[in-house]
NUDO-929150 format. One record per residue (C-alpha): x, y, z. Coordinates in steps of 0.5 Angstrom, whole numbers, padded with zeros to 4 digits, always signed. Last residue first. Example, Ala and Ser with C-alpha at 12.3 -4.5 7.8 and 13.67 -1.06 7.14 Angstrom:
BEGIN
+0027-0002+0014
+0025-0009+0016
***
This chain:
BEGIN
-0269-0076+0049
-0264-0071+0048
-0258-0071+0052
-0256-0067+0059
-0249-0066+0062
-0247-0060+0065
-0254-0058+0069
-0255-0052+0072
-0262-0050+0069
-0266-0055+0072
-0272-0053+0069
-0272-0059+0065
-0276-0056+0059
-0269-0052+0057
-0266-0059+0055
-0259-0057+0053
-0256-0056+0060
-0254-0050+0064
-0249-0045+0061
-0246-0041+0067
-0247-0046+0072
-0245-0052+0069
-0239-0049+0065
-0237-0046+0072
-0237-0053+0075
-0233-0056+0069
-0228-0050+0069
-0226-0051+0077
-0221-0046+0078
-0225-0041+0081
-0221-0035+0085
-0223-0030+0081
-0229-0032+0076
-0227-0036+0071
-0227-0033+0064
-0233-0034+0059
-0233-0039+0053
-0238-0036+0048
-0244-0039+0045
-0248-0038+0051
-0247-0030+0051
-0247-0026+0057
-0247-0019+0056
-0249-0016+0062
-0256-0017+0060
-0258-0022+0066
-0253-0023+0072
-0246-0027+0072
-0242-0028+0078
-0248-0029+0083
-0249-0027+0090
-0250-0032+0095
-0253-0030+0102
-0252-0034+0108
-0258-0032+0114
-0256-0038+0118
-0249-0041+0116
-0248-0046+0110
-0250-0053+0112
-0244-0059+0112
-0246-0065+0109
-0239-0066+0107
-0239-0067+0099
-0246-0067+0098
-0247-0060+0102
-0241-0057+0099
-0243-0059+0092
-0250-0056+0092
-0248-0050+0096
-0251-0045+0090
-0254-0049+0085
-0260-0045+0083
-0268-0046+0081
-0273-0041+0078
-0270-0034+0076
-0268-0027+0079
-0262-0027+0084
-0259-0026+0091
-0259-0034+0092
-0261-0035+0100
-0259-0041+0103
-0264-0044+0108
-0262-0048+0113
-0265-0055+0116
-0264-0057+0124
-0271-0059+0125
-0275-0060+0119
-0282-0056+0120
-0279-0049+0120
-0275-0050+0113
-0282-0050+0110
-0284-0043+0111
-0277-0041+0110
-0277-0044+0103
-0283-0041+0102
-0281-0034+0103
-0276-0035+0097
-0282-0034+0092
-0283-0041+0088
-0287-0038+0082
-0283-0033+0079
-0277-0033+0083
-0274-0026+0086
-0269-0027+0091
-0268-0034+0090
-0269-0040+0094
-0265-0046+0097
-0267-0051+0102
-0261-0055+0105
-0264-0061+0110
-0261-0063+0116
-0259-0071+0117
-0263-0076+0120
-0269-0072+0119
-0273-0069+0125
-0280-0068+0122
-0286-0063+0121
-0289-0064+0114
-0296-0066+0117
-0297-0072+0114
-0304-0074+0111
-0301-0075+0104
-0306-0079+0100
-0305-0087+0098
-0311-0089+0094
-0311-0083+0090
-0317-0080+0088
-0319-0080+0080
-0325-0076+0079
-0322-0069+0076
-0328-0065+0074
-0326-0059+0079
-0319-0060+0078
-0319-0058+0071
-0321-0051+0073
-0315-0050+0078
-0310-0048+0073
-0315-0042+0071
-0312-0039+0077
-0305-0039+0075
-0307-0035+0068
-0311-0030+0072
-0306-0028+0077
-0300-0028+0071
-0299-0020+0070
-0302-0017+0075
-0299-0021+0080
-0301-0022+0088
-0307-0018+0087
-0309-0022+0081
-0308-0028+0085
-0314-0026+0090
-0318-0024+0084
-0317-0030+0080
-0319-0034+0086
-0325-0031+0086
-0326-0032+0079
-0325-0040+0081
-0330-0039+0086
-0335-0036+0081
-0334-0042+0077
-0336-0047+0082
-0331-0052+0086
-0335-0058+0087
-0330-0063+0085
-0324-0059+0088
-0322-0065+0092
-0316-0064+0097
-0310-0063+0093
-0305-0069+0091
-0309-0072+0085
-0311-0065+0082
-0303-0064+0082
-0301-0071+0080
-0306-0072+0074
-0306-0065+0072
-0298-0065+0071
-0300-0071+0067
-0305-0068+0063
-0300-0063+0060
-0295-0068+0059
-0299-0073+0055
-0294-0079+0054
-0289-0082+0050
-0286-0088+0048
-0292-0091+0047
-0298-0088+0051
-0298-0082+0047
-0300-0087+0041
-0295-0084+0035
-0291-0091+0036
-0297-0095+0035
-0299-0092+0029
-0305-0087+0028
-0301-0081+0027
-0297-0084+0021
-0292-0090+0020
-0286-0086+0018
-0286-0080+0022
-0289-0085+0028
-0283-0090+0027
-0278-0084+0027
-0280-0083+0034
-0283-0076+0035
-0277-0070+0035
-0278-0067+0029
-0286-0066+0030
-0285-0063+0037
-0279-0059+0034
-0283-0056+0029
-0289-0054+0034
-0283-0050+0038
-0280-0047+0032
-0287-0044+0029
-0288-0040+0035
-0281-0038+0035
-0281-0036+0028
-0288-0032+0030
-0284-0029+0036
-0278-0026+0031
-0283-0024+0026
-0287-0020+0030
-0287-0013+0027
-0290-0006+0029
-0284-0002+0031
-0285-0004+0039
-0286-0011+0037
-0279-0011+0034
-0276-0008+0041
-0281-0013+0045
-0277-0019+0041
-0270-0016+0042
-0271-0015+0050
-0274-0022+0051
-0268-0025+0047
-0264-0021+0052
-0268-0023+0058
-0268-0030+0056
-0261-0033+0058
-0260-0030+0065
-0267-0029+0066
-0269-0036+0066
-0276-0038+0069
-0278-0030+0068
-0277-0031+0060
-0282-0037+0059
-0287-0033+0062
-0285-0027+0058
-0286-0031+0052
-0293-0033+0054
-0295-0026+0055
-0292-0024+0048
-0297-0029+0045
-0303-0028+0049
-0302-0020+0047
-0302-0022+0040
-0298-0024+0034
-0302-0026+0028
-0299-0031+0023
-0299-0031+0015
-0296-0038+0013
-0289-0040+0012
-0284-0043+0007
-0285-0038+0001
-0287-0033+0006
-0293-0031+0010
-0294-0024+0013
-0294-0023+0020
-0300-0019+0023
-0299-0015+0029
-0305-0015+0035
-0307-0008+0036
-0312-0007+0042
-0308-0012+0047
-0302-0011+0043
-0301-0004+0046
-0301-0006+0053
-0295-0010+0052
-0291-0005+0049
-0293+0001+0053
-0291-0003+0059
-0284-0005+0057
-0283+0003+0055
-0285+0005+0062
-0280+0000+0065
-0275+0003+0061
-0277+0010+0062
-0277+0009+0070
-0270+0005+0070
-0267+0011+0066
-0267+0017+0061
-0262+0014+0057
-0267+0008+0055
-0265+0001+0054
-0270-0004+0050
-0265-0007+0046
-0261-0009+0052
-0253-0011+0051
-0250-0005+0047
-0255+0000+0050
-0253-0001+0057
-0253-0007+0062
-0254-0003+0068
-0261+0000+0065
-0263-0007+0062
-0262-0011+0069
-0266-0006+0073
-0271-0005+0067
-0272-0013+0067
-0272-0013+0075
-0279-0011+0074
-0281-0018+0072
-0278-0021+0078
-0282-0016+0082
-0288-0018+0078
-0287-0026+0080
-0285-0024+0087
-0292-0026+0091
-0294-0031+0085
-0294-0038+0088
-0297-0038+0095
-0305-0038+0094
-0305-0045+0090
-0310-0047+0095
-0310-0054+0093
-0309-0056+0101
-0304-0061+0099
-0300-0055+0095
-0301-0050+0100
-0298-0054+0105
-0292-0056+0100
-0290-0049+0099
-0286-0050+0093
-0278-0049+0094
-0274-0047+0088
-0269-0052+0091
-0270-0058+0096
-0263-0061+0098
-0263-0067+0102
-0257-0071+0104
-0257-0077+0109
-0265-0078+0110
-0267-0085+0111
-0269-0084+0119
-0274-0078+0116
-0278-0083+0112
-0285-0080+0111
-0283-0073+0113
-0277-0073+0109
-0280-0076+0103
-0286-0071+0103
-0281-0066+0103
-0277-0069+0097
-0283-0070+0093
-0286-0063+0095
-0279-0060+0093
-0279-0064+0086
-0285-0059+0085
-0279-0054+0084
-0272-0057+0084
-0271-0064+0088
-0264-0067+0090
-0264-0073+0094
-0259-0078+0098
-0263-0083+0101
-0260-0088+0106
-0261-0096+0106
-0263-0098+0112
-0269-0103+0110
-0264-0108+0108
-0257-0106+0109
-0253-0108+0102
-0245-0108+0104
-0241-0102+0100
-0239-0098+0106
-0238-0104+0110
-0232-0106+0106
-0232-0113+0102
-0226-0117+0103
-0230-0123+0104
-0232-0123+0097
-0225-0125+0096
-0220-0122+0091
-0218-0124+0084
-0219-0118+0080
-0225-0121+0077
-0228-0123+0084
-0227-0116+0087
-0230-0113+0082
-0236-0118+0082
-0237-0117+0089
-0237-0110+0089
-0242-0110+0083
-0247-0114+0088
-0246-0110+0094
-0248-0104+0090
-0254-0107+0086
-0257-0109+0093
-0256-0102+0095
-0259-0099+0089
-0265-0104+0090
-0266-0100+0097
-0265-0093+0094
-0270-0095+0088
-0275-0097+0093
-0274-0091+0097
-0275-0087+0091
-0282-0091+0089
-0284-0090+0096
-0284-0082+0095
-0287-0083+0088
-0293-0087+0092
-0293-0081+0097
-0293-0076+0091
-0300-0079+0088
-0300-0083+0081
-0304-0089+0084
-0311-0087+0083
-0310-0085+0075
-0306-0091+0074
-0311-0097+0073
-0313-0096+0066
-0321-0095+0068
-0318-0090+0073
-0314-0086+0068
-0320-0086+0063
-0325-0083+0068
-0319-0078+0069
-0319-0076+0062
-0326-0076+0061
-0328-0071+0066
-0321-0067+0065
-0322-0066+0058
-0330-0063+0059
-0327-0059+0065
-0322-0056+0061
-0326-0054+0055
-0332-0051+0059
-0328-0047+0064
-0323-0045+0058
-0329-0042+0054
-0332-0038+0059
-0325-0035+0061
-0324-0033+0054
-0330-0030+0052
-0329-0023+0055
-0323-0023+0052
-0315-0023+0053
-0316-0024+0061
-0316-0031+0061
-0311-0033+0055
-0313-0033+0048
-0319-0038+0046
-0315-0039+0039
-0309-0042+0043
-0314-0047+0046
-0316-0049+0040
-0309-0050+0037
-0308-0054+0044
-0314-0059+0042
-0311-0060+0035
-0304-0061+0037
-0307-0067+0042
-0311-0070+0037
-0305-0070+0032
-0301-0073+0038
-0305-0079+0038
-0311-0082+0042
-0311-0077+0047
-0312-0077+0055
-0306-0082+0056
-0302-0084+0063
-0297-0090+0061
-0297-0096+0065
-0291-0096+0065
-0285-0091+0066
-0282-0089+0059
-0286-0082+0059
-0289-0081+0066
-0295-0085+0068
-0291-0086+0075
-0285-0082+0075
-0279-0082+0070
-0273-0083+0073
-0266-0080+0076
-0260-0083+0078
-0253-0080+0079
-0248-0085+0082
-0243-0080+0086
-0236-0079+0087
-0234-0076+0094
-0227-0073+0096
-0224-0074+0103
-0217-0077+0101
-0217-0074+0094
-0217-0067+0097
-0221-0063+0092
-0218-0058+0088
-0221-0062+0081
-0228-0062+0083
-0232-0067+0087
-0238-0070+0085
-0245-0066+0086
-0244-0060+0081
-0241-0065+0076
-0246-0070+0076
-0252-0069+0072
-0258-0072+0068
-0264-0070+0064
-0269-0073+0060
-0270-0079+0064
-0272-0075+0070
-0278-0074+0066
-0282-0068+0069
-0289-0070+0072
-0290-0064+0077
-0286-0062+0074
-0280-0062+0078
-0273-0064+0076
-0272-0070+0081
-0265-0073+0082
-0263-0079+0086
-0256-0078+0089
-0253-0085+0089
-0247-0087+0093
-0241-0083+0095
-0235-0087+0092
-0228-0084+0095
-0227-0091+0098
-0226-0094+0092
-0230-0101+0092
-0236-0097+0088
-0232-0096+0082
-0230-0089+0081
-0232-0084+0076
-0239-0085+0079
-0244-0087+0074
-0249-0083+0070
-0256-0087+0071
-0263-0087+0068
-0269-0090+0071
-0275-0092+0067
-0280-0095+0073
-0285-0101+0071
-0291-0101+0075
-0294-0107+0078
-0301-0110+0079
-0301-0116+0084
-0306-0113+0088
-0309-0117+0094
-0302-0121+0094
-0299-0117+0100
-0304-0112+0103
-0305-0106+0098
-0302-0100+0101
-0296-0100+0096
-0301-0100+0090
-0298-0101+0083
-0292-0105+0086
-0285-0104+0084
-0281-0106+0077
-0275-0103+0076
-0273-0101+0069
-0266-0100+0068
-0261-0095+0064
-0254-0093+0064
-0251-0087+0061
-0245-0085+0058
-0248-0085+0051
-0255-0085+0051
-0256-0092+0054
-0252-0098+0056
-0256-0103+0060
-0257-0103+0068
-0260-0109+0072
-0263-0106+0078
-0267-0111+0082
-0275-0113+0081
-0274-0113+0074
-0277-0110+0068
-0275-0113+0061
-0271-0108+0057
-0272-0108+0049
-0278-0103+0050
-0274-0098+0052
-0271-0097+0045
-0265-0093+0045
-0266-0088+0039
-0262-0083+0043
-0256-0086+0042
-0256-0083+0035
-0255-0076+0037
-0262-0072+0037
-0262-0067+0031
-0263-0060+0034
-0270-0057+0033
-0269-0051+0028
-0270-0044+0031
-0263-0043+0033
-0261-0036+0032
-0266-0032+0035
-0269-0037+0040
-0263-0039+0043
-0267-0041+0049
-0269-0047+0045
-0276-0048+0045
-0279-0054+0050
-0283-0049+0054
-0285-0045+0048
-0290-0051+0047
-0296-0047+0047
-0303-0047+0049
-0303-0053+0054
-0296-0050+0057
-0299-0043+0058
-0306-0045+0061
-0302-0049+0066
-0296-0044+0068
-0290-0045+0063
-0285-0050+0066
-0282-0053+0073
-0287-0050+0078
-0294-0052+0074
-0300-0050+0078
***
């Protein structure tokens, strides 16, 4: 169950989640800037934060922490080297407007924080009162086993083996596409999980990737940031000829008492809720956006996911009707029902009539199937503002018996993967160290599994019949994706790595400052009812309702981080832009009436370049 990417089977079968949202006109992978060649291997991991310039405006560090936080002192000296990235505040730490650090987690589980970072939404805008405005260091990191954090988690010897595995899965199709798909997926996933989890235990990392361990890592990051803050303030004072005795209280390091400011999206809400429950006295500000039912997460039930998925898909017809024929390629003059029926007819047609795409001088022949369209639809539901328009175009082409656009999109995602491999990998070949997933990269899909299966109650004795029963239950929630989501349990039935530090709390705490939960009316994987359910366990918390479709938002973020002020109960935000209203990512859109902050508006409407991060409101990002 992956809240910040395509569902489990979809992610394993395709790299659509990594595709550019502009699938129609930008099918070539973007060229990373020169700064993306920053070498993490040149940074020595230390027990304090030592920053190095990286990726343009960013700073990077590697923080060394214990592998096993529960081990008695000196009983286990193994360590984890956490890769951190920081976008520095626009004011020095000695400035009274400096607001400290905000820790981000983009979700996943196992999403790379190094890949994306933001500042504009949390920090003060142009109309702020400079006497009270706050500017933040924005810090994110690669969690245990993820990408640049070491030791790495790996299941495949090199990327070609992983691609081969994924192509075999693609040949099986999605669970409901044939009578043989589920049996093939059941055996393949269990075989992979069995060998991978045992190797992870042998490597040492498999039993130490639980959410509780990562929550403790965040506390350590905050502690070491407090230490760095005081040292930086002393350096600035000394360099300006002042005495270190002039240090203000707000920059002095408070050992064991440093407060946490945190913003988590999707799976990041599980991490944030766990953090708040384990360390409630440390919570200064916490935003949990696109809320996962953490009770269900730790139980491993996966039963509170898809209540609004089909409703989210159904909004396509409504937005298409309102957008008109100039904005929606599936528009029908007879109204909503006709658009919805047209949508349904196209999807059903591919079940029995796949479309052949002829080969060209630059590409081989391809076959567009119902599974291919379902994967694309799954991606579109996460970001309707950007993706409903291309979805309509793709479906209209399929309606006319063609699949060229979807075929190009499939090829573009594979070419993006290949062109963004390290240069050393491309030069030295697939068996070189640079192409090893454990070197400068990771087995992304298997990291999802490692965290999910580790956190959940053991499913090792779950039978195929029980998975089929879950599939039936989820199909009642979502006819579109119920069977797909149910298969996400399959690897957990052969996952042997159990956490040394499992979560045993109650998700019920009074935090030092109340939590802000945020949810959308129609979210494909984190229905808003989850936000209200989780809010009941944290005294004083409030749910902010954004009346829109999609996964994740940024409503209310700036005000909360600036002042700590929570919205009134039952507050609902209405978006300024909606899907299929003529929105074009390449065109500069006018500010809404009453809005003066161009940077904030750009952040909210354009989002980041990295669509895989699933935090769509980022202004600043970079390709890693």
